[in-house]
PyMOL Python script that loads the backbone (N, CA, C, O; Angstrom):
from pymol import cmd

cmd.read_pdbstr("""\
ATOM      1  N   MET A   1      61.359 -32.213  20.389  1.00  0.00           N
ATOM      2  CA  MET A   1      60.912 -30.871  20.236  1.00  0.00           C
ATOM      3  C   MET A   1      59.826 -30.801  19.037  1.00  0.00           C
ATOM      4  O   MET A   1      58.843 -30.090  19.246  1.00  0.00           O
ATOM      5  N   SER A   2      59.906 -31.372  17.994  1.00  0.00           N
ATOM      6  CA  SER A   2      58.812 -31.153  16.935  1.00  0.00           C
ATOM      7  C   SER A   2      57.787 -32.059  17.486  1.00  0.00           C
ATOM      8  O   SER A   2      56.692 -31.665  17.084  1.00  0.00           O
ATOM      9  N   ARG A   3      57.655 -33.218  18.314  1.00  0.00           N
ATOM     10  CA  ARG A   3      56.830 -33.712  19.030  1.00  0.00           C
ATOM     11  C   ARG A   3      55.750 -32.929  19.685  1.00  0.00           C
ATOM     12  O   ARG A   3      54.545 -33.182  19.664  1.00  0.00           O
ATOM     13  N   ILE A   4      56.371 -31.919  20.280  1.00  0.00           N
ATOM     14  CA  ILE A   4      55.617 -30.948  21.343  1.00  0.00           C
ATOM     15  C   ILE A   4      54.741 -30.181  20.372  1.00  0.00           C
ATOM     16  O   ILE A   4      53.515 -30.159  20.481  1.00  0.00           O
ATOM     17  N   ILE A   5      55.478 -29.493  19.326  1.00  0.00           N
ATOM     18  CA  ILE A   5      54.853 -28.691  18.403  1.00  0.00           C
ATOM     19  C   ILE A   5      53.774 -29.551  17.810  1.00  0.00           C
ATOM     20  O   ILE A   5      52.610 -29.152  17.819  1.00  0.00           O
ATOM     21  N   LEU A   6      54.101 -30.705  17.298  1.00  0.00           N
ATOM     22  CA  LEU A   6      52.723 -31.467  16.768  1.00  0.00           C
ATOM     23  C   LEU A   6      51.736 -31.528  17.515  1.00  0.00           C
ATOM     24  O   LEU A   6      50.611 -31.451  17.022  1.00  0.00           O
ATOM     25  N   VAL A   7      51.913 -31.676  18.859  1.00  0.00           N
ATOM     26  CA  VAL A   7      50.791 -31.789  19.941  1.00  0.00           C
ATOM     27  C   VAL A   7      50.148 -30.666  20.014  1.00  0.00           C
ATOM     28  O   VAL A   7      48.921 -30.743  19.964  1.00  0.00           O
ATOM     29  N   VAL A   8      50.712 -29.461  20.135  1.00  0.00           N
ATOM     30  CA  VAL A   8      50.028 -28.276  20.582  1.00  0.00           C
ATOM     31  C   VAL A   8      49.388 -28.157  19.107  1.00  0.00           C
ATOM     32  O   VAL A   8      48.201 -27.830  19.084  1.00  0.00           O
ATOM     33  N   LEU A   9      49.899 -28.336  18.125  1.00  0.00           N
ATOM     34  CA  LEU A   9      48.929 -27.944  16.688  1.00  0.00           C
ATOM     35  C   LEU A   9      47.854 -28.935  16.823  1.00  0.00           C
ATOM     36  O   LEU A   9      46.749 -28.411  16.688  1.00  0.00           O
ATOM     37  N   VAL A  10      47.823 -30.091  17.027  1.00  0.00           N
ATOM     38  CA  VAL A  10      46.728 -30.793  17.053  1.00  0.00           C
ATOM     39  C   VAL A  10      45.624 -30.168  18.062  1.00  0.00           C
ATOM     40  O   VAL A  10      44.462 -29.981  17.702  1.00  0.00           O
ATOM     41  N   VAL A  11      46.119 -29.852  19.411  1.00  0.00           N
ATOM     42  CA  VAL A  11      45.163 -29.679  20.269  1.00  0.00           C
ATOM     43  C   VAL A  11      44.508 -28.198  19.918  1.00  0.00           C
ATOM     44  O   VAL A  11      43.317 -27.916  20.053  1.00  0.00           O
ATOM     45  N   LEU A  12      45.603 -27.272  19.412  1.00  0.00           N
ATOM     46  CA  LEU A  12      44.706 -26.025  18.775  1.00  0.00           C
ATOM     47  C   LEU A  12      43.673 -26.243  17.756  1.00  0.00           C
ATOM     48  O   LEU A  12      42.704 -25.486  17.700  1.00  0.00           O
ATOM     49  N   ILE A  13      43.841 -27.398  16.806  1.00  0.00           N
ATOM     50  CA  ILE A  13      42.833 -27.402  15.507  1.00  0.00           C
ATOM     51  C   ILE A  13      41.726 -28.043  16.448  1.00  0.00           C
ATOM     52  O   ILE A  13      40.715 -27.405  16.743  1.00  0.00           O
ATOM     53  N   ALA A  14      41.951 -29.289  16.891  1.00  0.00           N
ATOM     54  CA  ALA A  14      40.529 -29.549  17.698  1.00  0.00           C
ATOM     55  C   ALA A  14      39.894 -28.511  18.753  1.00  0.00           C
ATOM     56  O   ALA A  14      38.751 -28.507  19.209  1.00  0.00           O
ATOM     57  N   ALA A  15      40.880 -27.700  18.990  1.00  0.00           N
ATOM     58  CA  ALA A  15      39.864 -26.807  20.210  1.00  0.00           C
ATOM     59  C   ALA A  15      38.972 -25.879  19.089  1.00  0.00           C
ATOM     60  O   ALA A  15      37.769 -25.631  19.172  1.00  0.00           O
ATOM     61  N   THR A  16      39.927 -25.431  17.998  1.00  0.00           N
ATOM     62  CA  THR A  16      39.288 -24.587  16.861  1.00  0.00           C
ATOM     63  C   THR A  16      38.121 -25.232  16.306  1.00  0.00           C
ATOM     64  O   THR A  16      37.160 -24.548  15.952  1.00  0.00           O
ATOM     65  N   GLY A  17      38.123 -26.690  16.182  1.00  0.00           N
ATOM     66  CA  GLY A  17      36.738 -27.139  15.382  1.00  0.00           C
ATOM     67  C   GLY A  17      35.823 -27.487  16.463  1.00  0.00           C
ATOM     68  O   GLY A  17      34.658 -27.675  16.114  1.00  0.00           O
ATOM     69  N   PHE A  18      36.075 -27.602  17.590  1.00  0.00           N
ATOM     70  CA  PHE A  18      35.106 -27.643  18.692  1.00  0.00           C
ATOM     71  C   PHE A  18      34.033 -26.437  18.724  1.00  0.00           C
ATOM     72  O   PHE A  18      32.821 -26.511  18.521  1.00  0.00           O
ATOM     73  N   ILE A  19      34.768 -25.380  19.015  1.00  0.00           N
ATOM     74  CA  ILE A  19      34.416 -23.967  19.148  1.00  0.00           C
ATOM     75  C   ILE A  19      33.528 -23.414  17.999  1.00  0.00           C
ATOM     76  O   ILE A  19      32.460 -22.814  18.113  1.00  0.00           O
ATOM     77  N   GLY A  20      34.187 -23.738  16.891  1.00  0.00           N
ATOM     78  CA  GLY A  20      33.516 -23.423  15.795  1.00  0.00           C
ATOM     79  C   GLY A  20      32.239 -24.125  15.472  1.00  0.00           C
ATOM     80  O   GLY A  20      31.246 -23.531  15.052  1.00  0.00           O
ATOM     81  N   GLN A  21      32.311 -25.614  15.716  1.00  0.00           N
ATOM     82  CA  GLN A  21      31.025 -26.119  15.940  1.00  0.00           C
ATOM     83  C   GLN A  21      29.896 -25.932  16.689  1.00  0.00           C
ATOM     84  O   GLN A  21      28.713 -26.040  16.365  1.00  0.00           O
ATOM     85  N   ARG A  22      30.451 -25.612  17.823  1.00  0.00           N
ATOM     86  CA  ARG A  22      29.480 -24.894  18.886  1.00  0.00           C
ATOM     87  C   ARG A  22      28.915 -23.806  18.669  1.00  0.00           C
ATOM     88  O   ARG A  22      27.798 -23.616  19.151  1.00  0.00           O
ATOM     89  N   TRP A  23      29.518 -22.867  17.924  1.00  0.00           N
ATOM     90  CA  TRP A  23      29.266 -21.423  17.632  1.00  0.00           C
ATOM     91  C   TRP A  23      28.170 -21.581  16.345  1.00  0.00           C
ATOM     92  O   TRP A  23      27.161 -20.882  16.256  1.00  0.00           O
ATOM     93  N   TYR A  24      28.510 -22.506  15.479  1.00  0.00           N
ATOM     94  CA  TYR A  24      27.543 -22.690  14.181  1.00  0.00           C
ATOM     95  C   TYR A  24      26.578 -23.168  14.739  1.00  0.00           C
ATOM     96  O   TYR A  24      25.550 -22.617  14.344  1.00  0.00           O
ATOM     97  N   SER A  25      26.360 -24.108  15.641  1.00  0.00           N
ATOM     98  CA  SER A  25      25.200 -24.880  15.963  1.00  0.00           C
ATOM     99  C   SER A  25      24.286 -23.846  16.801  1.00  0.00           C
ATOM    100  O   SER A  25      23.059 -23.930  16.833  1.00  0.00           O
ATOM    101  N   TYR A  26      25.073 -22.814  17.508  1.00  0.00           N
ATOM    102  CA  TYR A  26      24.241 -21.691  18.367  1.00  0.00           C
ATOM    103  C   TYR A  26      23.377 -20.808  17.293  1.00  0.00           C
ATOM    104  O   TYR A  26      22.184 -20.509  17.352  1.00  0.00           O
ATOM    105  N   VAL A  27      24.380 -20.475  16.263  1.00  0.00           N
ATOM    106  CA  VAL A  27      23.625 -19.431  15.323  1.00  0.00           C
ATOM    107  C   VAL A  27      22.616 -20.045  14.702  1.00  0.00           C
ATOM    108  O   VAL A  27      21.537 -19.467  14.574  1.00  0.00           O
ATOM    109  N   SER A  28      22.840 -21.403  14.192  1.00  0.00           N
ATOM    110  CA  SER A  28      21.692 -21.983  13.347  1.00  0.00           C
ATOM    111  C   SER A  28      20.475 -22.780  14.059  1.00  0.00           C
ATOM    112  O   SER A  28      19.611 -23.381  13.420  1.00  0.00           O
ATOM    113  N   ASN A  29      20.528 -22.703  15.448  1.00  0.00           N
ATOM    114  CA  ASN A  29      19.290 -23.291  15.968  1.00  0.00           C
ATOM    115  C   ASN A  29      17.933 -22.840  15.610  1.00  0.00           C
ATOM    116  O   ASN A  29      17.713 -22.106  14.647  1.00  0.00           O
ATOM    117  N   THR A  30      17.145 -23.236  16.303  1.00  0.00           N
ATOM    118  CA  THR A  30      15.805 -22.419  16.300  1.00  0.00           C
ATOM    119  C   THR A  30      14.797 -22.616  17.691  1.00  0.00           C
ATOM    120  O   THR A  30      13.595 -22.374  17.801  1.00  0.00           O
ATOM    121  N   SER A  31      15.658 -23.089  18.586  1.00  0.00           N
ATOM    122  CA  SER A  31      15.205 -23.148  19.961  1.00  0.00           C
ATOM    123  C   SER A  31      15.107 -22.017  20.891  1.00  0.00           C
ATOM    124  O   SER A  31      14.148 -21.676  21.583  1.00  0.00           O
ATOM    125  N   SER A  32      16.436 -21.425  20.765  1.00  0.00           N
ATOM    126  CA  SER A  32      16.400 -20.234  21.762  1.00  0.00           C
ATOM    127  C   SER A  32      17.579 -19.412  21.321  1.00  0.00           C
ATOM    128  O   SER A  32      18.557 -20.074  20.974  1.00  0.00           O
ATOM    129  N   ALA A  33      17.702 -17.915  21.255  1.00  0.00           N
ATOM    130  CA  ALA A  33      18.657 -17.265  21.094  1.00  0.00           C
ATOM    131  C   ALA A  33      19.470 -16.835  22.479  1.00  0.00           C
ATOM    132  O   ALA A  33      20.411 -16.042  22.464  1.00  0.00           O
ATOM    133  N   TYR A  34      19.072 -17.341  23.421  1.00  0.00           N
ATOM    134  CA  TYR A  34      19.914 -17.091  24.684  1.00  0.00           C
ATOM    135  C   TYR A  34      20.640 -18.117  25.342  1.00  0.00           C
ATOM    136  O   TYR A  34      20.659 -18.082  26.572  1.00  0.00           O
ATOM    137  N   ASP A  35      21.336 -19.167  24.651  1.00  0.00           N
ATOM    138  CA  ASP A  35      22.342 -20.139  25.042  1.00  0.00           C
ATOM    139  C   ASP A  35      23.585 -19.333  25.441  1.00  0.00           C
ATOM    140  O   ASP A  35      24.244 -18.633  24.672  1.00  0.00           O
ATOM    141  N   GLU A  36      23.857 -19.560  26.974  1.00  0.00           N
ATOM    142  CA  GLU A  36      25.233 -18.913  27.364  1.00  0.00           C
ATOM    143  C   GLU A  36      26.167 -19.021  26.781  1.00  0.00           C
ATOM    144  O   GLU A  36      26.729 -17.935  26.642  1.00  0.00           O
ATOM    145  N   VAL A  37      26.804 -20.051  26.211  1.00  0.00           N
ATOM    146  CA  VAL A  37      27.857 -20.656  25.670  1.00  0.00           C
ATOM    147  C   VAL A  37      27.945 -19.912  24.020  1.00  0.00           C
ATOM    148  O   VAL A  37      28.961 -19.517  23.448  1.00  0.00           O
ATOM    149  N   GLY A  38      27.023 -19.898  23.698  1.00  0.00           N
ATOM    150  CA  GLY A  38      26.806 -19.495  22.194  1.00  0.00           C
ATOM    151  C   GLY A  38      27.122 -17.869  22.062  1.00  0.00           C
ATOM    152  O   GLY A  38      27.920 -17.264  21.346  1.00  0.00           O
ATOM    153  N   ILE A  39      26.274 -17.472  22.936  1.00  0.00           N
ATOM    154  CA  ILE A  39      26.344 -15.852  22.996  1.00  0.00           C
ATOM    155  C   ILE A  39      27.572 -15.427  23.510  1.00  0.00           C
ATOM    156  O   ILE A  39      27.844 -14.276  23.171  1.00  0.00           O
ATOM    157  N   GLU A  40      28.497 -16.040  24.297  1.00  0.00           N
ATOM    158  CA  GLU A  40      29.857 -15.912  24.718  1.00  0.00           C
ATOM    159  C   GLU A  40      30.692 -15.776  23.488  1.00  0.00           C
ATOM    160  O   GLU A  40      31.250 -14.752  23.093  1.00  0.00           O
ATOM    161  N   ILE A  41      30.695 -17.120  22.871  1.00  0.00           N
ATOM    162  CA  ILE A  41      31.411 -17.307  21.616  1.00  0.00           C
ATOM    163  C   ILE A  41      31.162 -16.245  20.711  1.00  0.00           C
ATOM    164  O   ILE A  41      32.060 -15.544  20.243  1.00  0.00           O
ATOM    165  N   ASN A  42      29.820 -16.101  20.428  1.00  0.00           N
ATOM    166  CA  ASN A  42      29.431 -14.924  19.225  1.00  0.00           C
ATOM    167  C   ASN A  42      29.806 -13.417  19.475  1.00  0.00           C
ATOM    168  O   ASN A  42      29.897 -12.532  18.624  1.00  0.00           O
ATOM    169  N   SER A  43      29.999 -13.324  20.795  1.00  0.00           N
ATOM    170  CA  SER A  43      30.424 -11.953  21.149  1.00  0.00           C
ATOM    171  C   SER A  43      31.794 -11.374  21.158  1.00  0.00           C
ATOM    172  O   SER A  43      32.128 -10.193  21.252  1.00  0.00           O
ATOM    173  N   ARG A  44      32.481 -12.391  21.049  1.00  0.00           N
ATOM    174  CA  ARG A  44      34.302 -12.425  21.263  1.00  0.00           C
ATOM    175  C   ARG A  44      34.657 -12.646  19.763  1.00  0.00           C
ATOM    176  O   ARG A  44      35.847 -12.533  19.471  1.00  0.00           O
ATOM    177  N   LEU A  45      33.803 -12.937  18.816  1.00  0.00           N
ATOM    178  CA  LEU A  45      34.457 -13.264  17.352  1.00  0.00           C
ATOM    179  C   LEU A  45      34.652 -12.066  16.924  1.00  0.00           C
ATOM    180  O   LEU A  45      34.169 -11.038  17.398  1.00  0.00           O
ATOM    181  N   PRO A  46      35.774 -12.224  15.497  1.00  0.00           N
ATOM    182  CA  PRO A  46      35.765 -10.848  14.980  1.00  0.00           C
ATOM    183  C   PRO A  46      34.548 -10.377  14.282  1.00  0.00           C
ATOM    184  O   PRO A  46      33.608 -11.156  14.121  1.00  0.00           O
ATOM    185  N   GLY A  47      34.494  -8.996  13.802  1.00  0.00           N
ATOM    186  CA  GLY A  47      33.433  -8.323  13.286  1.00  0.00           C
ATOM    187  C   GLY A  47      32.707  -9.095  12.396  1.00  0.00           C
ATOM    188  O   GLY A  47      31.600  -9.405  12.836  1.00  0.00           O
ATOM    189  N   PRO A  48      33.053  -9.646  10.916  1.00  0.00           N
ATOM    190  CA  PRO A  48      32.240 -10.241  10.217  1.00  0.00           C
ATOM    191  C   PRO A  48      31.576 -11.296  10.525  1.00  0.00           C
ATOM    192  O   PRO A  48      30.425 -11.495  10.138  1.00  0.00           O
ATOM    193  N   LEU A  49      32.356 -12.222  11.387  1.00  0.00           N
ATOM    194  CA  LEU A  49      31.785 -13.538  11.870  1.00  0.00           C
ATOM    195  C   LEU A  49      30.665 -13.214  12.850  1.00  0.00           C
ATOM    196  O   LEU A  49      29.633 -13.885  12.837  1.00  0.00           O
ATOM    197  N   ASN A  50      30.854 -12.114  13.774  1.00  0.00           N
ATOM    198  CA  ASN A  50      29.722 -11.629  14.885  1.00  0.00           C
ATOM    199  C   ASN A  50      28.735 -11.418  13.726  1.00  0.00           C
ATOM    200  O   ASN A  50      27.918 -12.309  13.492  1.00  0.00           O
ATOM    201  N   LYS A  51      28.754 -10.302  12.986  1.00  0.00           N
ATOM    202  CA  LYS A  51      27.460  -9.909  12.107  1.00  0.00           C
ATOM    203  C   LYS A  51      26.729 -10.795  11.501  1.00  0.00           C
ATOM    204  O   LYS A  51      25.498 -10.772  11.516  1.00  0.00           O
ATOM    205  N   TRP A  52      27.644 -11.923  10.733  1.00  0.00           N
ATOM    206  CA  TRP A  52      26.735 -12.985  10.084  1.00  0.00           C
ATOM    207  C   TRP A  52      26.010 -13.913  11.049  1.00  0.00           C
ATOM    208  O   TRP A  52      24.932 -14.459  10.812  1.00  0.00           O
ATOM    209  N   GLY A  53      26.802 -14.041  12.284  1.00  0.00           N
ATOM    210  CA  GLY A  53      26.229 -14.730  13.114  1.00  0.00           C
ATOM    211  C   GLY A  53      24.697 -14.131  13.799  1.00  0.00           C
ATOM    212  O   GLY A  53      23.702 -14.811  14.052  1.00  0.00           O
ATOM    213  N   CYS A  54      24.857 -12.837  13.972  1.00  0.00           N
ATOM    214  CA  CYS A  54      23.800 -11.922  14.463  1.00  0.00           C
ATOM    215  C   CYS A  54      22.606 -11.663  13.476  1.00  0.00           C
ATOM    216  O   CYS A  54      21.439 -11.507  13.836  1.00  0.00           O
ATOM    217  N   ASP A  55      23.101 -11.636  12.068  1.00  0.00           N
ATOM    218  CA  ASP A  55      22.094 -11.617  11.192  1.00  0.00           C
ATOM    219  C   ASP A  55      21.450 -13.170  10.922  1.00  0.00           C
ATOM    220  O   ASP A  55      20.357 -13.200  10.356  1.00  0.00           O
ATOM    221  N   LYS A  56      21.858 -14.000  11.167  1.00  0.00           N
ATOM    222  CA  LYS A  56      21.335 -15.437  11.180  1.00  0.00           C
ATOM    223  C   LYS A  56      20.518 -15.456  12.339  1.00  0.00           C
ATOM    224  O   LYS A  56      19.391 -15.846  12.033  1.00  0.00           O
ATOM    225  N   LEU A  57      20.644 -15.155  13.724  1.00  0.00           N
ATOM    226  CA  LEU A  57      19.826 -15.199  14.796  1.00  0.00           C
ATOM    227  C   LEU A  57      18.587 -14.275  14.522  1.00  0.00           C
ATOM    228  O   LEU A  57      17.436 -14.642  14.755  1.00  0.00           O
ATOM    229  N   HIS A  58      18.959 -12.884  13.941  1.00  0.00           N
ATOM    230  CA  HIS A  58      17.920 -12.162  13.768  1.00  0.00           C
ATOM    231  C   HIS A  58      16.923 -12.629  12.803  1.00  0.00           C
ATOM    232  O   HIS A  58      15.719 -12.452  12.985  1.00  0.00           O
ATOM    233  N   ALA A  59      17.495 -13.332  11.594  1.00  0.00           N
ATOM    234  CA  ALA A  59      16.133 -13.881  10.707  1.00  0.00           C
ATOM    235  C   ALA A  59      15.511 -15.103  11.497  1.00  0.00           C
ATOM    236  O   ALA A  59      14.491 -15.610  11.031  1.00  0.00           O
ATOM    237  N   THR A  60      15.992 -15.550  12.522  1.00  0.00           N
ATOM    238  CA  THR A  60      15.186 -16.732  13.225  1.00  0.00           C
ATOM    239  C   THR A  60      14.184 -16.109  14.401  1.00  0.00           C
ATOM    240  O   THR A  60      12.990 -16.329  14.607  1.00  0.00           O
ATOM    241  N   PHE A  61      15.183 -15.201  15.128  1.00  0.00           N
ATOM    242  CA  PHE A  61      14.451 -14.792  16.446  1.00  0.00           C
ATOM    243  C   PHE A  61      14.422 -13.266  16.440  1.00  0.00           C
ATOM    244  O   PHE A  61      14.836 -12.619  17.402  1.00  0.00           O
ATOM    245  N   GLY A  62      13.811 -12.575  15.084  1.00  0.00           N
ATOM    246  CA  GLY A  62      13.532 -11.389  15.202  1.00  0.00           C
ATOM    247  C   GLY A  62      12.783 -10.559  16.272  1.00  0.00           C
ATOM    248  O   GLY A  62      13.179  -9.530  16.818  1.00  0.00           O
ATOM    249  N   GLU A  63      11.747 -11.148  16.436  1.00  0.00           N
ATOM    250  CA  GLU A  63      10.692 -10.668  17.650  1.00  0.00           C
ATOM    251  C   GLU A  63      11.165 -10.597  18.628  1.00  0.00           C
ATOM    252  O   GLU A  63      10.552  -9.802  19.341  1.00  0.00           O
ATOM    253  N   VAL A  64      12.162 -11.120  19.192  1.00  0.00           N
ATOM    254  CA  VAL A  64      12.654 -11.287  20.563  1.00  0.00           C
ATOM    255  C   VAL A  64      13.725  -9.917  20.672  1.00  0.00           C
ATOM    256  O   VAL A  64      14.092  -9.290  19.678  1.00  0.00           O
ATOM    257  N   PRO A  65      14.137  -9.599  22.062  1.00  0.00           N
ATOM    258  CA  PRO A  65      15.171  -8.832  22.436  1.00  0.00           C
ATOM    259  C   PRO A  65      16.472  -9.395  22.062  1.00  0.00           C
ATOM    260  O   PRO A  65      16.571 -10.527  22.535  1.00  0.00           O
ATOM    261  N   PRO A  66      17.613  -9.006  21.328  1.00  0.00           N
ATOM    262  CA  PRO A  66      18.753  -9.564  21.068  1.00  0.00           C
ATOM    263  C   PRO A  66      19.488  -9.671  22.376  1.00  0.00           C
ATOM    264  O   PRO A  66      19.378  -8.986  23.392  1.00  0.00           O
ATOM    265  N   PRO A  67      20.470 -10.966  22.034  1.00  0.00           N
ATOM    266  CA  PRO A  67      21.129 -11.688  22.993  1.00  0.00           C
ATOM    267  C   PRO A  67      22.458 -10.418  23.023  1.00  0.00           C
ATOM    268  O   PRO A  67      22.557  -9.487  22.224  1.00  0.00           O
ATOM    269  N   TYR A  68      23.246 -10.676  24.009  1.00  0.00           N
ATOM    270  CA  TYR A  68      24.695  -9.859  24.256  1.00  0.00           C
ATOM    271  C   TYR A  68      25.328 -10.061  22.971  1.00  0.00           C
ATOM    272  O   TYR A  68      25.307 -11.179  22.456  1.00  0.00           O
ATOM    273  N   GLY A  69      26.015  -8.854  22.280  1.00  0.00           N
ATOM    274  CA  GLY A  69      26.791  -9.052  21.236  1.00  0.00           C
ATOM    275  C   GLY A  69      26.090  -8.805  20.040  1.00  0.00           C
ATOM    276  O   GLY A  69      26.753  -8.423  19.075  1.00  0.00           O
ATOM    277  N   CYS A  70      24.780  -8.963  19.911  1.00  0.00           N
ATOM    278  CA  CYS A  70      24.144  -8.442  18.958  1.00  0.00           C
ATOM    279  C   CYS A  70      22.975  -7.273  18.860  1.00  0.00           C
ATOM    280  O   CYS A  70      22.120  -7.153  17.983  1.00  0.00           O
ATOM    281  N   ALA A  71      23.198  -6.450  20.025  1.00  0.00           N
ATOM    282  CA  ALA A  71      22.225  -5.509  20.510  1.00  0.00           C
ATOM    283  C   ALA A  71      23.077  -3.989  19.982  1.00  0.00           C
ATOM    284  O   ALA A  71      24.265  -3.700  20.122  1.00  0.00           O
ATOM    285  N   SER A  72      22.006  -3.231  19.367  1.00  0.00           N
ATOM    286  CA  SER A  72      22.674  -1.909  19.285  1.00  0.00           C
ATOM    287  C   SER A  72      23.032  -1.172  20.535  1.00  0.00           C
ATOM    288  O   SER A  72      23.083  -1.756  21.618  1.00  0.00           O
ATOM    289  N   ALA A  73      23.281   0.105  20.400  1.00  0.00           N
ATOM    290  CA  ALA A  73      23.642   0.754  21.831  1.00  0.00           C
ATOM    291  C   ALA A  73      22.716   0.781  22.559  1.00  0.00           C
ATOM    292  O   ALA A  73      23.098   0.816  23.728  1.00  0.00           O
ATOM    293  N   ASP A  74      21.309   0.783  22.420  1.00  0.00           N
ATOM    294  CA  ASP A  74      20.282   1.188  23.134  1.00  0.00           C
ATOM    295  C   ASP A  74      20.213  -0.275  24.186  1.00  0.00           C
ATOM    296  O   ASP A  74      19.750  -0.377  25.322  1.00  0.00           O
ATOM    297  N   GLY A  75      20.849  -1.288  23.327  1.00  0.00           N
ATOM    298  CA  GLY A  75      20.636  -2.789  24.338  1.00  0.00           C
ATOM    299  C   GLY A  75      19.239  -3.332  24.026  1.00  0.00           C
ATOM    300  O   GLY A  75      19.072  -4.418  24.579  1.00  0.00           O
ATOM    301  N   THR A  76      18.072  -2.877  23.240  1.00  0.00           N
ATOM    302  CA  THR A  76      16.953  -3.389  23.171  1.00  0.00           C
ATOM    303  C   THR A  76      16.623  -3.693  21.763  1.00  0.00           C
ATOM    304  O   THR A  76      15.577  -4.295  21.520  1.00  0.00           O
ATOM    305  N   SER A  77      17.438  -3.324  20.795  1.00  0.00           N
ATOM    306  CA  SER A  77      17.006  -3.514  19.373  1.00  0.00           C
ATOM    307  C   SER A  77      18.447  -4.024  18.598  1.00  0.00           C
ATOM    308  O   SER A  77      19.602  -3.688  18.858  1.00  0.00           O
ATOM    309  N   TRP A  78      17.996  -4.859  17.665  1.00  0.00           N
ATOM    310  CA  TRP A  78      19.165  -5.684  16.890  1.00  0.00           C
ATOM    311  C   TRP A  78      20.101  -4.965  16.267  1.00  0.00           C
ATOM    312  O   TRP A  78      19.465  -4.078  15.696  1.00  0.00           O
ATOM    313  N   ARG A  79      21.252  -4.821  16.038  1.00  0.00           N
ATOM    314  CA  ARG A  79      22.274  -4.082  15.163  1.00  0.00           C
ATOM    315  C   ARG A  79      22.240  -4.560  13.745  1.00  0.00           C
ATOM    316  O   ARG A  79      22.999  -4.069  12.909  1.00  0.00           O
TER     317      ARG A  79
END
""", "prot")
cmd.dss("prot")
cmd.show_as("cartoon", "prot")
cmd.util.cbc("prot")
cmd.orient("prot")
């Protein structure tokens, strides 16, 4: 039983590390604000992480329309 718990724990840690790295590489990139996987991860993160990611994207890509998850209520301006 403890071996199963260990395997599940290792898989969860690896998945968290992979998704976290993928998200960080999206918000710190300089090529495009419209990476589909990055947008999906960022839009599903809790408020403070989503806000930090959107602020970082806005600092890099402020003159383009915001990606999903970073748009205000009108959908055309950054929040």
